[in-house]
N, C-alpha and C positions, 0 to 999 in steps of 0.2 A: 606429085602435084596434089593440091587440095581437090576434094571431091567436087564435081560440077553440080551446081544447084539445079534442082528439078522443081516442077510446080508443086509437087507434094511436100517438098521440104522447105518452102517459103516460111520463114520465121514470122511469128505473130505476136502481138502485144494487146492485152486487154485495154480498151480505150477509156475505161472509167477514170484513169489518172489524168486524162486531159480535159475532163469535164469542167474544171475550174478555169481553163485557159481564156475563154472569151471574156470572162469578168477581169481577168489579170491584164489582158491586152488592152481593155478599155481604159485602164488607168493611165496607159501611154498613148491614148488616141489612136490605136492600131486595130483595125478589123481582122476578124478571123480569116477571111478570104486571102489577105496578103500573106498570111503565115502558111496557109495550106497550099498556096500556088507552087506547083511543080513537085509536090510531094506524092501524088497519086491518090491522095486521101480527100474524099468529099466531105462537106459538113455533115451530111446524113449519116455518115459512118461513125461519127463521134457520139456513141451511145453508151450508157453504163454497162450494158451487157454485150456490147459489140467488141469485135477484134479487128485490128488493122495490121498491115505489114510491119514488121519491126523496123525495117528501113525507113518506112514512112514516118513512124514515131520519132526516130532520131532526126529526120529531116525537118519535121515540125519544130522540135526544140532548137535546132540550129537556125532555122528561119526566124523563130520568135527572138532569138538573141540578136540576130542581124537587123531586123526591122525595128525593134525596140531600142536597139543600142545599148541593152543592159546585158553585161556579161554574167549577171547573177539571175537571169531569168529562170534557169533550171531550178536554182535553190528556192526562188520565190514561188514557183509552181509547186514544188515539193512540199513547201510549208503549208499549203492549202489541202493536202491529202488527209483523209481519215481512214479508219478501218473499213468504212463503207465502200471505198473505192476497190477493195479486194473481194467483194462479193461474199460467197459462202465461206471462203478462207477467213474473212475478217470475223465471221460468226465463231469459228472454231477457235481463233485467237483469243477473242474477247472472253470467252467462257473457260479458258485453260486455268489450271490451278496456280501455276506460277508463271512469271515472265519467261523463264527458260522453256517451259513446256509450249507456251505460245509461239515463241520463236523457232523452236523445233518443228512445230506444225507449219509455220510460214515456209521454212526451207523445204519441207518434205513436199509441199503441194504447190510451191510457187511456179513450177512448170506448167500448171494449169492456166496461169495467167500470162505467162511469157515464155516463148521458145527462142528468144534471141539473147538473153542474158540470164545468169544464174545467181541466185542468192545462196550463200553457204555459211556454214559454221566451221571455224578452224580453231583448235586449241592453241593458245599462246601462253605457255607455262601454266600459271594458275587461272588466267583469264581465258576469254573466248572472243574471237573476232567474228562479228556478223558482217560479212563482206558481200561484194557484188562484182561480177565480171561479165563482160560482153563476149559471146562466142560465135555470133552470127557472121559468117565469112563475107556476106555481101555488103557489110557496112565498115566504115572507119568511124569509131566511137569518138565523140568530142567530149570535153569536160562537162558539158551541160547535163548529159545522162547521169554522170556520177554526182554532180552537185544535186541533182533531183532526188537520186536514191538516198543519198546521205541525209537530206532534209526529210524525206519520207521515213526513213528509219528512226530518226529523232523524234518525229511526230508520233509514230506508232508506239514507241516506247513510253513516251509522255501520256498518250491517250490511254494505254493499257493500264498504267500505273497511277493514273490521275496526277501525274507531275511529280510523283515521289522518287522516281528513278530517271537517271540519264546515263549516257556513256561516260566512261572514264577517260577516253581519248577518242579523237577522230583521226583516221588515217587516210592519206590521199596519195595517189600515184603522181598527181600533177605537181609542178613546181610551185613554190610559194608565190601568191600574187603580191603586188605592191602593198595592198592593205589586206591582211588576213582577218581582220576584225569580224567580218561577217561569218566567217567559219567558226570562230571562237564563240560567237553569240548563239550559233546554231545549236550546239550541244552544251554550252556553258562549261567548256572543259578544254584542256590543251589540245592542239592540233599538230600533227606531224605531217609534213609534205615530203614528196620524193620517196615514198615508200613503194614497195613492190606490189601492193594491193590497196584497194579502197574499201573502208569499212568502219565499223564502230566497235571499239574495245569495250566489253562488258565484264564486270567482276563477278565472282561466284555469289556475292551477297545480292547483287542486282538480279541475277538470274533466279535466285531462290525467293525473290520478293512475291508474296501471295497477292493475286489479282483480286480486286474488289468485287468483280462480277463473275468470279469463278462459280462454275456450275458443271460438275462432271457429266451429268446426263445430257445437257445440251452440247458440251464439248465433244463427247464421244459420238453423238448423233451427227454432229457436223462433220467430223473426221470420217465417219463411215460413208456419209454422202459424197465427200470429196474423193475418197478411195474408189468408190463404185464408179463415179464419173470419170476418173482418171483411167480405170481399167476399160470402161466402155469406149473411151476415145480411140482405143486401138492405136495409140501413138507408135511410130516406128521406134525399133529398138536403137537405131542410130541416134535418134533424137534425145533418148535417155542417156546414151553414152556421152554425147557432146555436152549435155547439161552437167553431167558429173565430172568430166574431164577438166573443165575450167578450174575448179577448186583443187582437184586431185593433183594438178601440176604444181600448184603452189605448195602442196604438202610433200612433194616428192614421192607420191604414191600413184603414179599414172601408168602403171603396167597393166597389161590385160588381166592378170590375176587380181589386181587391186580393184579394178572397175567391175569385174565379174562378181567379186565378193560383195561389193556394195549393192549390186543388183540382185543378190541372192541366186546367182547362176554359177554353173561350172564353166570355166574358161572355154572348154570346147563347145558347150552350149551356146555361149555368147558368140563365139566365132561363127558357128553355123547359122544362128539367127541373123547376124550381120550379112553373111554371105547370101542368104536368101533375099535380103533387101538389095543386093548388088553393091554392098560396101564392104569394107574391112576395118578392123580396129586401128591398124596402122596408118591407114589414110585418113581416117577421122582425127586421130591424134595429131597428125600433120596438119590438118585444116585448123583445128582449135589452136594449135601452137602459133600457126601463121596469123591468125586473127589477133591473138593476144600480143604477138610481137609487134604487129603494125601499130596496135593501140599504144603500147608502152613507148615505142619510138616516137609517135606523134606527140604524146604528153610531154615527152622531152625531159623528164626529171632524172631518168635512170641511165647510167652509162651501159655500153654494149655488154660488158662482163656481168653486170648486175642482172640485166635482162635475161642472159644465158642462164644464170643461176635460177632466177624466178621461174623460168620455164622448164627446169629440170633437165638441163643439158649437162652432159659429163664434162664438156670443156667449152670454152668460148669459140674455139675453132669449129667444133661441131655444129654450134649455133650459126656461125658465119656461113658454113657450107650449106646448111640447110636453107638459110634465107636467100643465098644466091640461087639455089635451085628454085625457090618459089618465085622470086622476082627478077632475076637476072642481074642483080647488083648487090653490093654489100649492104649491110644494115646502116652503116654510117652514110653511104651515098643515098640510100632511100630516105633516110631522115632528112638530109640536106635538101633533097628534092621536094619532099613534103613540106618543109619550112618555107621554101620559095613559093611553092604552089599556094600556100595559105596566107602569103603576105599581102598587105593592103593593095600593092601594085597589081598582083595577080588577080585578086578579087575584083579589082576595078576594071579588069580586061586589058591591061597593059602587057606588052611582051616581056616575058622573064626568061632569060637564058642562063643555063649553067655551063660554065666553062671548065 
C-alpha cells in the first residue's frame, strides 16, 4: 500500500505562480474568494515568497476553471508567468551561459519551489524533453496543471532567449481537444497529444543558444545560494526519492541502484536513510507509480498496456495486479468510475450509478 501521508510530508508549492490570478479572474468578472473557497488557502497566503499546500494549488486551478467556465484557464495563467515567479532560481537561470545550462539549473533546484510535481530532462534521441509530472499522492491531477506548466515553460524559454528560441514540439498526455489551435499557438510548433508524458521537445541547437544576459559570476553565486538553501532545508530523503522517481520511471531506470546513483549515494546508504525516516524505497516507488497511474487513467488518452509500459512494469498483468492492490479494482474499472464521477451530472449533484 502507498505510504500514509504525515504532516511533515505535506507537499507544498511556491505561491508566486498564482500572483497574476486575481487580474486574470477579473477579466471574467470572477472574484478571488470564489476560487479559493474550499481549497484551504486564504488570500493572505498568496505571497510571492509564500508556500501553500500542493493540493490547494491544484484545487485553485480546478476551481478557476469551473467558476470562469474556461477550460484554458491554466494555460492563460501560465502565459502570465515570468522568471521573477521562480525567485532565486530565476536569477540563476537568467544569468546562465546557455539555454541548456539555464534549464539544467531549473531542473536541479525546482524541488525548492515545489514538492508535489517534478520538472525533469529526458534524452529523446538527439533532442531533450523538458517534462513535468505530479507525484503527490494526495491529489488527482487535472489537465489544468499541465496546461499551466507548458505555458510557463514556453514563456521561460522565450524570456531567456528574448524570443529567439522555442520548442520543436509540445507533448501532452491528455487526448486532443476539439480545437487544438491554442496549444499550437502556445509554442508556435507542432503538438502531439496522447503521449506518455507532458513536456517541451528542445533541439541541441536550442539548448546551445547563448543567453543575452549571461554572467558566469552571477550565475554561480545564485547556484551556490540555492544549493546552500536546499542543504539547510534538511529535506527528507524520501522527498528527494519521490522527486527523482517520477522521471526515472519514464526512463526505465527506477531501481534502487539508479536512484541512489542520481543522489550520489550507495544503495545501502539510501536504504538506511529511508529506514531512519520510517520509509522504504519499494513503498515510495509503489506510491509514485500509483499517483502516476491514476493521473494517466484520468487523462484518458493512453490504453492500459501503454500505461503499464510508461510506468516501467514488466507486463500488463503486473500493472493490473498492482493497481488492484492499491484500489481494489482493475485500472479499467477505476477509469470508468472516475469518468462517471467527473461527468456533468455527478458535478451537479445528481445520483450516478455504476452497474
